Structures are given as structure tokens and as C-alpha cells.
C-alpha positions in Angstrom: -5.7 -34.7 -1.3 -8.6 -32.6 0.0 -11.6 -35.0 0.3 -14.2 -32.9 -1.5 -12.1 -33.2 -4.8 -12.5 -37.0 -4.9 -16.2 -37.6 -5.6 -17.4 -37.7 -9.2 -19.9 -34.9 -8.4 -17.9 -32.2 -6.8 -19.1 -29.2 -4.8 -16.1 -26.9 -5.2 -16.4 -23.1 -4.7 -13.5 -20.7 -5.4 -13.1 -18.0 -2.8 -11.1 -14.8 -2.5 -10.2 -12.9 0.7 -8.8 -9.4 0.3 -7.2 -7.5 3.2 -6.7 -3.8 2.5 -3.9 -1.9 4.2 -6.4 0.2 6.1 -7.7 -2.9 7.9 -10.8 -3.6 5.7 -11.3 -7.2 4.8 -13.7 -8.4 2.1 -14.6 -11.9 0.8 -15.9 -13.0 -2.6 -16.8 -16.3 -4.1 -17.4 -17.8 -7.5 -20.4 -19.7 -6.0 -23.9 -18.6 -6.9 -24.7 -17.9 -3.2 -23.0 -16.1 -0.3 -20.8 -18.3 1.9 -19.8 -17.6 5.6 -16.3 -18.7 6.4 -14.8 -18.1 9.8 -17.3 -15.4 10.4 -16.5 -13.4 7.2 -19.2 -13.3 4.5 -17.9 -14.2 1.0 -20.3 -12.5 -1.4 -21.4 -14.0 -4.7 -21.2 -10.6 -6.2 -19.3 -8.8 -7.9 -18.3 -12.2 -9.3 -14.5 -12.0 -9.5 -12.9 -14.2 -12.1 -9.3 -15.4 -12.1 -7.1 -16.3 -15.0 -5.7 -19.8 -15.4 -4.1 -20.9 -12.1 -0.8 -22.7 -12.4 1.1 -24.0 -9.3 4.7 -25.1 -9.5 7.6 -25.8 -7.1 10.1 -23.6 -9.1 11.3 -20.1 -8.6 9.6 -18.5 -11.5 7.7 -15.3 -10.5 4.0 -16.2 -10.0 1.4 -13.8 -11.2 -2.4 -14.1 -11.6 -4.8 -11.8 -13.4 -8.1 -11.1 -11.6 -11.1 -9.3 -13.1 -14.5 -8.4 -11.7 -17.5 -6.0 -11.9 -17.6 -2.9 -9.9 -20.1 -2.8 -7.0 -21.0 0.2 -5.0 -21.0 -1.7 -1.7 -17.9 -3.7 -2.3 -15.3 -2.5 -4.8 -16.1 1.0 -6.2 -14.3 3.0 -8.9 -13.7 5.8 -6.4 -11.9 3.4 -4.0 -9.7 2.1 -6.9 -8.9 5.6 -8.1 -8.1 6.7 -4.5 -5.6 3.8 -4.2 -7.4 2.0 -1.3 -6.8 -1.3 -3.0 -3.1 -0.8 -3.9 -1.0 -3.4 -2.2 -3.9 -5.3 -0.7 -3.2 -8.8 0.4 -5.1 -11.5 -1.5 -5.7 -15.2 -0.7 -7.3 -17.5 -3.2 -8.6 -20.9 -2.1 -11.2 -23.6 -2.8 -13.6 -25.1 -0.4 -16.6 -27.5 -0.3 -19.6 -25.1 -0.3 -21.7 -27.7 1.5 -19.2 -27.6 4.4 -17.8 -24.1 4.6 -16.0 -24.8 7.9 -14.3 -27.9 6.4 -11.0 -28.5 4.6 -9.5 -25.6 2.5 -7.4 -26.0 -0.6 -5.0 -23.0 -0.9 -4.4 -22.0 -4.5 -2.6 -18.6 -4.5 -1.7 -15.7 -2.3 0.2 -12.5 -2.6 -0.7 -8.8 -3.0 -2.4 -6.7 -5.7 -0.1 -5.1 -8.2 -1.4 -3.0 -11.0 -5.1 -2.2 -10.7 -7.1 -0.6 -13.5 -10.6 0.1 -14.8 -11.9 -1.3 -18.1 -15.4 -1.7 -19.6 -17.2 -1.0 -16.4 -15.1 -3.3 -14.3 -11.7 -3.7 -12.8 -8.6 -5.7 -13.6 -5.8 -6.5 -11.1 -2.6 -8.4 -11.1 -1.9 -10.7 -8.1 1.9 -10.9 -7.4 2.8 -14.0 -5.5 5.5 -14.5 -2.8 8.2 -15.4 -5.5 7.9 -11.8 -6.8 10.2 -10.9 -3.9 13.0 -12.6 -5.8 12.9 -9.7 -8.3 14.1 -7.3 -5.6 17.8 -6.3 -5.4 19.7 -8.5 -3.0 22.4 -5.9 -2.2 21.8 -2.2 -1.8 23.5 0.2 -4.2 25.5 3.1 -2.8 23.9 6.5 -2.7 24.7 9.9 -1.2 21.2 10.0 0.4 20.1 7.8 3.4 18.4 4.6 2.3 16.6 4.1 5.7 13.1 5.5 6.4 12.7 7.9 9.2 12.0 6.0 12.4 12.5 2.5 11.1 14.8 -0.1 12.8 17.8 1.1 10.8 17.2 4.8 11.3 16.3 4.4 15.0 15.1 8.0 15.4 12.4 8.1 18.1 9.1 9.1 16.5 7.4 9.9 19.8 6.4 13.6 19.5 7.0 13.6 15.8 3.3 12.6 15.0 0.4 14.9 15.6 -3.3 15.3 14.7 -4.5 18.5 13.2 -7.7 19.9 11.7 -8.1 21.4 8.2 -9.2 25.0 8.2 -8.7 25.7 4.5 -8.1 23.5 1.4 -7.4 24.0 -2.3 -6.2 21.2 -4.5 -2.9 19.9 -3.1 -2.6 22.7 -0.6 -3.9 22.5 3.0 -4.0 24.9 5.8 -4.2 23.4 9.3 -5.2 24.7 12.8 -1.7 24.2 14.2 1.8 25.0 13.0 4.7 22.6 12.5 7.3 22.1 15.3 10.2 23.3 13.2 10.5 24.9 9.7 9.9 22.3 7.1 9.6 19.4 9.6 6.7 17.8 7.7 8.4 18.0 4.3 8.9 14.5 2.8 6.7 13.1 5.6 3.3 11.5 5.4 -0.3 12.6 5.9 -3.1 10.2 6.8 -6.7 11.1 6.6 -8.5 10.2 9.8 -12.1 11.1 8.9 -14.1 12.5 6.0 -14.4 11.1 2.5 -10.6 10.3 2.3 -10.5 8.4 5.6 -7.8 5.8 5.7 -5.8 7.1 2.7 -2.2 8.3 3.2 -0.2 10.5 0.9 3.2 12.1 0.8 3.9 15.7 1.8 6.2 17.7 -0.5 6.6 20.8 1.6 5.5 22.5 4.8 5.6 26.0 6.0 4.0 27.1 9.3 0.4 25.9 9.0 0.5 25.2 5.3 1.2 21.9 3.7 1.7 21.0 0.0 0.8 17.4 -0.8 2.4 15.3 -3.6 -1.0 14.6 -5.1 -4.4 16.3 -4.5 -6.8 14.1 -2.5 -9.1 11.9 -4.7 -12.0 13.6 -3.0 -11.8 17.3 -2.2 -10.9 17.9 1.5 -13.6 19.4 3.7 -13.1 22.0 6.3 -13.0 20.3 9.7 -11.5 17.0 8.5 -8.8 15.6 10.8 -5.5 14.3 9.6 -2.5 12.7 11.2 0.9 14.2 10.3 4.2 12.4 10.4 7.4 14.2 10.2 9.7 13.6 7.3 13.3 13.7 6.3 15.0 14.7 3.1 17.6 11.9 3.7 20.6 14.3 3.5 23.6 13.8 5.8 23.5 17.5 6.9 19.9 17.1 8.0 20.6 13.8 9.8 23.4 15.6 11.7 21.9 18.9 12.5 18.2 18.0 13.0 18.3 14.5 14.4 21.9 14.1 15.7 21.8 10.6 14.2 25.0 10.4 12.1 25.9 7.0 13.5 22.8 5.5 11.9 23.0 7.3 8.5 22.6 4.7 5.8 24.3 6.5 2.9 27.7 7.4 1.5 27.7 11.2 1.2 31.5 11.4 0.8 31.9 8.5 -1.7 33.1 9.7 -5.1 30.6 9.1 -7.9 31.1 8.2 -11.6 31.6 11.8 -12.5 35.0 11.5 -10.8 36.3 9.9 -14.1 35.6 13.2 -16.0 37.6 15.3 -13.5 40.9 15.8 -15.3 42.7 18.8 -16.7 41.0 20.1 -19.8 37.7 18.3 -19.2 
């Protein structure tokens, strides 16, 4: 057992470490003073509070509810609305606040699930590692490819399929860039990542592209500004014809375009 749990008068402090997908790491503690652990400050505000913590050795899906106050210099409503905290990795542990570099008692870890705003604060669900057990074990058949363009199953070389462009006009979900796409519709179903500006670090899906114009799936949380730079990643509509004609990658197509579907049962005379 961790030594600081043994004395009658304990000096336990709960700590949270949050690692966002854009590389930002923040630390918070339930202690009444800030604590420095391994060079990372764990702030006493905004005072995050966990629900009851239950640890077991079973295979039940572990979840934990976390709530806290919004703070402009830590977790803001704008960042939550923009999705910066979606999928962030979380580690919850206890330490002896009189010896911050001493023993650590791990309590929970996972990633943030549903994040919402309520009564001037935020609520979030922490999904533990056993949540992976809810995922399907075997893939279902589909006419479309189940791989992602450029991943280890697709194997398309993404070199030359990424580029940086500058915004010259913007309106809602439509953007006009200073350079045209390499081929008609090449950025459709791809990804756009904001490099600078108010949306820096956020990525979104591209629905369609034509020349220098892009249509995003969702408008940016903060209006795009002229001169903002974005990274563009080519996309794929996952159709077998596209895989063959555009990428010459039929051998790695992860779908069953010629497999008959359930509608085959209705194909009989008089149907």
C-alpha cells in the first residue's frame, strides 16, 4: 500500500492530468494550493470534482463523471464548444501533497467521452480502458472500403497529398484558398486542420472541393479570418471505382463491392 495512506492524519490530494489531442497538457488538483508534479503545475482551480470512484478486477465497462467550473485560463466554454477537449486523455491519481515527487496511487485513466455545459460549468464522462470491450470484434461486410486513406491497411503513400494553403475568402462552411486542388474533388472527404488563427489546432472534415473552394462539414466555431493558414489532407469516398482509377490500390481495398446484399432476397419474378 502507498505509505501516505497509512497514518491516521493523511495528506492526500487528488490530481487530474488532461492531455488534449493537439498536444496541450493541463493539470488540476483537489488540494487548496497548486502542486508541481514532474514539472507540470496542477492548479487548485477550477476545482474539478469526480463522482464516486470504484475499482474492480472485472470486465464491466468503467465510467466516471467529472464536473468543474469554467475558467478562462484553463477550460473555457469556447474550447468545449470547439471540440478541443473531445477525446482528451485523462489520468486521475492521488499523491501526498507534502511530497509531490513521492509515491503515486493511480485511480483511473481513459479518455473524455460526452462533454457538456451546465450551470456555468462543464460535465464530462471519463471512459476507461474496458470501454474498448464494447467495440465490435469482427468487421461487418460493406461495399465501401473500411480503411482510412493512408493508414497501414490502405497503404496509399500520403507524401504529396498534404499541403498548406492560405484563406483568401470565407463565409460559414465555405472557404476559398490561395491554391487549387491537385485533381478535381481530391480534398472531398478529407481533413482540414487549422494551423493558426482563433481555430488553431482544430480539425474538421471536408465535404466537397472544387478548384480553390472547399465546403466543410461544419462551420468553424470561430469565424475564419483572411490570411489564416490551414493544412489540407486529401480524402477518399471509399468507393472501389475511386480506389482503382485514382489510387491504383485495388489490392488493398477493404470492402466487398461485389457481395450481394440483403436486397437479393427480394429479387424474384413479380417482386
